[in-house]
N, C-alpha and C positions, 0 to 999 in steps of 0.2 A: 899174568894178571891183566885183566881187560882195561883198556884205556877208555875213559868216558868220552861220549860224543863231543865232537868239536863244537864249541859255542852252543852248547845245549840250552843254556838259559836264554840266550839271545834268540835262538831259534824258536823256542816255545813262546816267548813274548811276541815274536813276529807272527807266529801262527794264530795266537789269540787275537791279535789285532786284526788279522785277516778275517777270522771268524766273526768278530764283532762287526766289522764292516759288512760282511756278507749277511749277517742277521739284520742289520739296519736296512740293507738293500731289499731283503725279502719283505720287511715291514712296509717299505716304500712301495714295493710292487703290489702288495695286497691292499694297502690303503690309498695308494696313488698320491700320497702326500710326502713332501720332502722331509718333514719333521712332525713329531707328535706334540711338541710344545713350542710356544712362540720363542722361548729362550734359545732353542736349537736352530732357529732360523737366522740367528746372527743379526746383522744389520738390516735384514729385510723384515724383521718383526714389526717395526714401526709402520712400514708400508702396509703390511697385512692388517694390523689393527685399524689403521685409517680407512682402508678399503671396506672392511667389515662394518665399521661405523657408518660409512657413506651408504652402503647397501641397506642397512637397517633404517637409516633416516629417510632415504628417498622412497623406500618401500612403504614406510609409514605415511609419507606425504600422499602417495597414491591411494593408500587405504582411506585417508581423509577425503580425498577427491571423489573416490567411489561412493562414500556415504553422502557427500554433498550432492553428487549427481542424482542419487535417488530422491533426495529432498527437492532438488530443482525440477526434476522430471515430473514429479507429482504436482508440484506447484504450477508448472506450465500447463498440465492437464486441467487443473482447476481453473486457471485463468482463461484457458480456451473455452471451457464450458460457460464461464461467466460472461465472456465476450458474446457467445451465442445467445445467452439469456438477455443480455443488454440489447442486442440487435433486434430480437423478437419483441421485447418490451417497447423499444422505440417505435417499431412498426405499429404496435397496438395503439400507442398514444397518438401517433401522427396520422394513422390511417382511418380512425373511426370519427364519427361526427362530433363536432364541438358542442353539440346541443344535447340536453338531457331528454328531449322530447321523444326520441325514438327508442329509448331504453337501453341503448348500447353501452351506456356508462356502467351498467351493472356488470356486464361482461368484462369491461376494462378493469373494474375494481377486483373482480374475481381472479382475472388473469394476473393482476399486480400482486395479489396476495400469494398466489401459487408460485409465481416467479421469485418473490421474496423468500418464501419458504425454501425453494431450491437453492437460492444464493446463500442463505444462512447455513444450510446443510453442507454446501461445498466449502464454505469458509471455516466450518468446524471439522474439516477433514484432518485425519491424523495418520501417522505411520508409527508402528510399534508403540502404540499408546502415547505418542507424543504429537501434540497439535502443531500443525504447520504454520498457522497464522496467529500465534500467541506471543511471538517474540521470544523472550527468555523464559516466560512462564509456560513451559512446555506441557505441564500437567493441567492447565486451566483452559476450559472450553472458551474460545474467544468471543463468540456471539451469543447473546441472550436469546431466549425463545421469542418468536413473533408475538406471542400473547403478552409476555412481560414487557417487551419494547412498546407495544401499543398501550397497555392498560396499567403498567407499573406493577409494583408488588408491595402490599402493605402501605406504609406511609410514603413510599418512594413513587413519585409521579412518573407516569409514562408519557409517551409522545402525545397522545390525545389530550391529556390535561395541559401539557405545556402549550399546545396549539390553542386550546380554549382560552388560556390565560392571556396569551398574546393577542388573540382576537378581541378580547375585552379592552385591552390596552390600546389597540389600534382604532377600534370603533369609537371609544369614548362613551360618555353617559348619554349623548344625543344620537348615537349610532350614525355619525356623519364624518368619521375620520378625524376627530379631535379639532374641528374647525369651529370658530364662532362667526356667525353671519348675522348682520343686522343692517337696517336702513335708517338713515337720519335725513329727513327731507327727501332730496332727490339723489342722495349718495348712498351707494351700497358698499358696505365694508366687510371684508373677509380677513380673518387672522388665525394663525395657528395658536393653540391654547397654551403653548409653553415651549421652552427650549429643551427638546428631548427627541428621541429617535422614533417615537410612535406616531401613528396616524398618517394623514395626508399632508404633504408639504406643498406650498404654493409655488407655481412657476409663473412664467410671463403671460400677460394678457395681450392678445392681438385683436385689432378691430380697425375699421375704416369708416366710422360713423362721424359725420360732421358735428363738431361741438362736444363730443364725448371726451371726458378727461379720465385718464387712467393713471393712478399713482402706485408704484411698487411693482413687485413685492420689496419691501424695505424693512429694516429693523430686525430685532431678535427678541421675541419671536416675530417671524415675518408677517407683514400685513399688506393688504392691497385695497385700494379704494377705487370704485368706478362711479364717477359723478355724471349724472344725466342732466345736470343743470345747463340749460341752453342748448342741449343736443337736439339735432334734427334726425329723428329715427324714422326710417321708412321701412315698408314691408321688405322682408328677406335680407335685412341687414344682419350681419353675423358677428358675434362676439365669441372668441375662442379663448378658453382658459386652460392652461397646462397645469396638470396636477401630477405630483411625484409620489409614487407608491412607497410603502415601507422598504421594499427591496430595491428601490432606485428606478423601477420601470416608470415610464412617462405615459400618461394618458391625457388626451385632450377632450374637453367637453365643448360642444359646439351649440350655442344657443342662438337661434334665429328668430328675428322679430316677425310678428304676423299681425294682420289687421284685425282679425277676430278669432273666436274660438276660446280655448282655455290654455292656461299656463301648464306646461309639463316639462319633462326632463329634456325635451328637444327644442323648446322655444317659448317665447313670452309674447304676450299681447301688448301692442302699443297703447298706452293709456291716454286719457284725455289731457293730461299735463305731465310734466317731467317727474313729479313725485309719484304719480300713478304708474308711469312706465317703470320707474325704479322699483316700486313695490312688486309689480308683475315680474320684473327681472329677478328679484330675490326669490320669489316663489318658484320660478323655474330653476334657479341656481340651487335652491334647497333640494328640489327633487332630483336634479342631475347628480349632485354630490352624494346624496343618500344612496342613489343607484350604484354609483361607482364604489362607495365605501362598503356596501354590502355585497358587491360582486367582485370586480377586478381587484380591489384592494385586499380582499380576504385571501386571494391567491398569493399575493405578495406577503401578507401576514403569515400565511402557512409556511412559506419558504423561509422567512426569517426565524420563525419559531423552530423549524426543523434544523436550520443551521445551528441554532443555539443548543438544541437537544443533543446533536451529534458532535458538538465541540468538546474540547478537553481543557479546563473543566466545563461541564454543561452550563449554558446560560439560560436564565429564566427571568421573567418579569418580576421586579421587586414589588410585591404586594402580599396580601390585599391591603387596600382596594386596588383593583387592576385597571378600572376605567379612568382613573386619574393618575396612574403610575407615571413616573418620569425617569426611571432608571432600570437597568438590568442588574442581576446579581448572580453570583456563582452558585450553581447547584452543588449539593454534597451527596455523599453516599447514603446519608440518612434520609434525604428528602427527594432525591431524583434517581430514577432507574438508570443504571449504566448499561448501555447497549453493547459496549466492548469491555471485556474483562481480562484481556491479556496484558502483556507488558506495556507500560505507558512511559517508559524512560525517554528523556529528551535526546538521547544519542542517535535516534533514528532507527528505523526498522532493520536496515541492512546489518548494522553492527550487532544485532542480537544473535547472529550466527557467523562466526569467523572461521574460515577454512585456512589452515596453515598448509598451503599447497606446495611450497618449495622453500628453500633456504631463505630467500629474500622476498617471498610473495605470500601475502595474507589477503584473501578475498573475503568480502562481507556479503553474504547471500541470505540473510534473515528476511522474513516476511511477517507483516502484521496486518490484521484486518482493518485497522484504523488508518491505513495509508490513504491518501487523498482519493485515488480513483475507486478504491473499494468502499470507502466511507460514503462517497458521493453516490455510488450505485445503490447502496443500501438505503441511503437517505431519500433518494428520488422515488424509489418504489414504496417506501414507507409513507411518504406524503399522501399518495393516492389511497393507500390502505386506511390511513387514519382519518381521512376527510369524509364528510357526509354532505349530501346534496338533496335538495327538494325539487323534484321535477316540475312542480306547479309554480315555481318562483322564477321570474325573469332574472332577478339578481343572482340566484343560485346558478342559473344557467351561465352567467358571466363568470362566476367564481369557478365553475367547472372548466370552462374554456380557457380562462387565464391560467389555471393550475396545469392543465394539459400542455399548454404552450411552454410553461416553465420546466415541466418534467421532461418534455421532449428535448428541449435545449440542454438540460442537465445530463441527459443520456447520450448526447451527441458529442463527437470528438471535435475539438478545435485547437488552435495553436496557443490558446491562453491557459490551458489546463493540462494536467497529466492524466491520460486515460488508461484504461485496462491494457490496451495494446501497447502503450508506451512502457508500462510496467513489465509486460511480457518481453518486450524487446530488450529492455535493460538487463533482465535476468538471462536472456538468451546470449547476450555478449559475455556475461560472466561464465555461462556454460561453455562457450567456445574457448574462453581464456583457460578455464580449467582443463579442457581437453588438450590444449597445446602444452600446458604445464605437465600434464600426465605423460605425454609423449617425451618431453624433455627429461622428466624424472626416470622414465623407463630406460632411456638412452644412458643416463648417468649410472643406473644400476648395472646395466650391461657392461659399460666400460669398467666400472669398479670390479665386477666379477671377472673380467678378462685379466685385469692387472693382478687381482688376488690369485687367480689360477697360475699366472706366471711366477708369482712369488711362492705359493704354497704347494702347487701340484708338481709331481715329478713326471719325467718323460719315461713312459713304459719301455720304449725301445732302448733308450740310453741306460736305464736301470738294468734291463735284461742283459745288455752287452757287458755292463760292469760286473754283474753276477757271474757271467760266463768267464770273464777275465780272472776274477777272484777265485773261481773254482779251479781254473787252470793253475793259478799261482799256488793254491793250497795243495793241489795234487803234487806239484813239483816239490813243495816244501816238505810234504809228508814223505815222499820218496827219498829226498836228500837226508832228512832226519833219520829215516829207517836205515839207510846205508851207513850213516855215521854211527848209529847205535850198534851196528854189527862190526865195526872196525876194532881189531885187537892188535897188539904188538907183533904177535907171531905172524898175523896175516900181512901186516905192514912189511915185515922182514921177508 
């Protein structure tokens, strides 16, 4: 009778275990992974899960940075183009004659309109059907058309109408800047017609005429008195009166006495007595103030009207009637054209686009067309486009010159305002910061991948060696089992 193999049951279990290990090693060799489930990684499974989460997170951060870089790159291109347009416009306003007589103002106006159209087109730039300068209102075209800005739409007033209303309010019913001027005996009196922001405001009077008495400006509304009683006025005596325009600019009128001739905006005739001299002085003063009011003052009036139109909410003269108005009012969507139609939230332009660029880094890179440097740029070009001039009028000549001076200043960079270059520089710093964060994120992904590889990936050489060892063990086990299976009592004896 044959004897069963020694420990056959134990031997079979051992061989099965070796085969199972060999099978696992072949799977590791083919997949190059230590295990096919996290559970079989043992204590390393938590590390593996953490590294995979890090890889996903930091890769997502870099995807967000890549999208933000496309936004910022396009914005920077727009700002660069706007900077060029601004520079060329400034050269136009500053380089041509300040007079209407040579007709160059027509080219200035044509150039301003063309540059304004170009600026509006750039500020309406979009990527993938999303507008760059609308803040959070990505589907809303930020800037209205030049036609709507100038002329309005339906019942909604455009810039031209707002400028016209402000002009009436600043000129007043007498077209003299809302001043009242009169003479009593030998005393000439000037006064503002009320306490409000419109028209010309009175400044100091300087003179060196023996016996002439000047009082003021004092009171509210301000008043000034120039008393010729007992004054000894001789030829070429000078009286200088400082006037303050609606935008705060200061203009001096210089009235010089003369022995004969006629009274005009530059001087007055010395009369036969104090009262006559005072009357002549008032005639010259009336002419000088009317000249300023219909010239230089209108440039300041245009600036103030434009400031109001481009404000949020827009500001308009509270009227009609406008020539006696004493206050401003808020324009509404129903009565005033909106030049900017994007996001108007108080949180600021940058917060309209937040980039989650790293675990603890959130950068705000949003842009809006109503930001100060962009708003001021559009406003300054719009002022020239909206204004009209009469080449045959000396006063209109002063209006043109004064407006050009203000626009040139508005298009110039200084330390008191944020310019287009400042905006570009700010966004440039954010671009650089995002670039640095992207490098750090990439390094973190690379580190996590290395740790994950150490935890999950098997060593091909080590696995191959283990397979070779197991194969040898299996061969020996098979031979041993085979020999044991052939062992009988008779062979043993």
